[in-house]
N, C-alpha and C positions, 0 to 999 in steps of 0.2 A: 944808679950808683950816686952816692953823695959826692959833691964837689968839696973843694978845700974850705970854702966858707961854711957850708953846712957842717962839715966834720969838726972844724975848729970851734964853732959856737956850741955845737952839741956836746963836745968833750968838756968844754968849760962849764956849761950848765950841769953836766953830769957830775963833775968833780965837786962843785959847790953843793949840789943836792946830796951827794954821798956824805960829805962832811957834816951836813945838817941832818943826816939820817932821814931824808925826805925823798928818796928815789921814787918810791911808789906814788906818792902824792903829786910830785912834780911831773912824773911821767904821764899819769892819767889826766892831769889838768892841761898839760901841754898838748896832748892828743886831742882833748876836747876843744881847746882854743883853736888849734890848727883846723879841725873839722869845721867849726863854726865860721872861721875866716875863709875857708875854701869855698864856702857857700855865699860869701859876701865879698866879691872881688873889688867892689868900689872902696870898701874900707881899707883893704890892703893897698890899693893904688893911692889912696889919700895919704896913708902913712909912709908910702915909698916916694911920694912926690917931693922933689926939691923945692917946689913952690911953697910948701908948708914949712914953717919954721920948726926947729927942733923943740922949742919950748911948747909950741902948740901941739906937736905930736905927743910929747910927754904928758901934757895935760889931758889930751883926748884919751890916751891909754889909761890914765888914772881914773877918768870919769867912767870909762866902760868896764874896766876890770877890777878896780879897787873894791875889796870886800868879797869878790867873787873868785879870786885866785890867791894862792899862797903869795906872801910878800916877796919871796925869792923869785918866783916866776914873774910877778908884776915888774920887779926891777929889771929882769932879763928882757922882757918885752920892751921896756923903755930904752934899754941899751940898744936893742936891735933897731928901733925907730931912729934913735939919735945917730947911729952909725950908718943909716941908709941900707940896712940889711933886712928890713921887715918882709920883703918879698921872698926871702929864703926860709920863712918860718915852716912851711910844709916839709921841706927837705931836712931842716934841723930837727923837727919832730920825728921824722922817719929815722934819722940817724940816732937820735936819743933812744928810740924804741929798740934799735939794733944793739946799742950799748947795754941797755937794761936787760934785754934777752940774753946777751952774752954773760952778763954778771950773774943772772939767775939760772944759767944753763938751760935756756929755753930755745927750742928750734921752732920757728914759725913756718908752718907748712900749709900750702893751699892745695886742696884736692878738688879737681874739676871733673864732674861727671855729667852724663846726659840727662839724668833725672836726679831728683833730690835724694841725697844719701840719708837713710834712716839713722837715727841717733845710735842705735846698737852697732851698726856698721862703722859709724864714725869712731865709736869707742874702741872697737876691734882694731881699726886702722891706727888709731892713736897709740894703743898698747903695742902693736907690732913695730911701729916706727920708734917708739921709746926703747924697746928691747934692742933694736938694731943700732940706734944712734947713741944710746946711753944718755939721752937728754929728755927733758920734759917737753912734750909736744903741745904746741898751740895750733890747733887745726882750724882752718877756715874752709868750709865746704861751699863750693860755687857750682851753679848749674849752667852748662853750655850745651845745648841740644846738638850742636854741630860735631861734638866728639862721638856721637852715635852710640857709644857704649864703652865700657872699661873706665879707666881712671888716669888722669894726668896729675902727677905730683910735682909741685914746684916749691923749692926752698933755697935760700941763699941764691947762688947763681946756677943751681942744678935743676934740670927738668927730666923727670922720668915719665916717658910717654907710653902708657899701656892702653891707649884708646883704640877703638875699632877704626876710627878715622886714620890714625897713623899706620895701622896694619894694612889698610886698603891702599894707602899711599905707597907703602913699601912694595906691596904686591903689584901695583900698577907700574912702578919703576922696574921691577924684575921682568914683567911681561914686555915692557918696551925695550929693554936691553936684549932680551932673548929674540925678539922679532927682528930687530935691526941687525 
């Protein structure tokens, strides 16, 4: 769940991007920058360090991202660094994605299965969820062999567990309560 810093900065960027009609561009670039930086913790630590001057942080961001990101996002990254909030970038990107999904009536759903879900089954699940929720479904399929079978659906703060592992856990609890 996003904290107040992440929510505040994400909403501000979202409003500016909406005014400039650049929600999609900013959203995809922000996600890409966040992913790249999550793989390079040293760079984030450098930009979060109080030992590095604000001017140096701004210059460094300009050298790395100028010409590679939209000017609006570049300015936003500089503001984050100047305000000592660069370490919150991943959370801001997640919150921005949440706001963008809400704007576009998209529900991000993760489906966890024991084996890889075939594309045709993914499409059927997507269609069924869209019919139930009246939203566009963005489905992410993940494999976790420990679920044994069935499917675990996760979206927002909801979890629907239809896995064999969960059914076995429930059965075990029932047996334990019956025996005792």
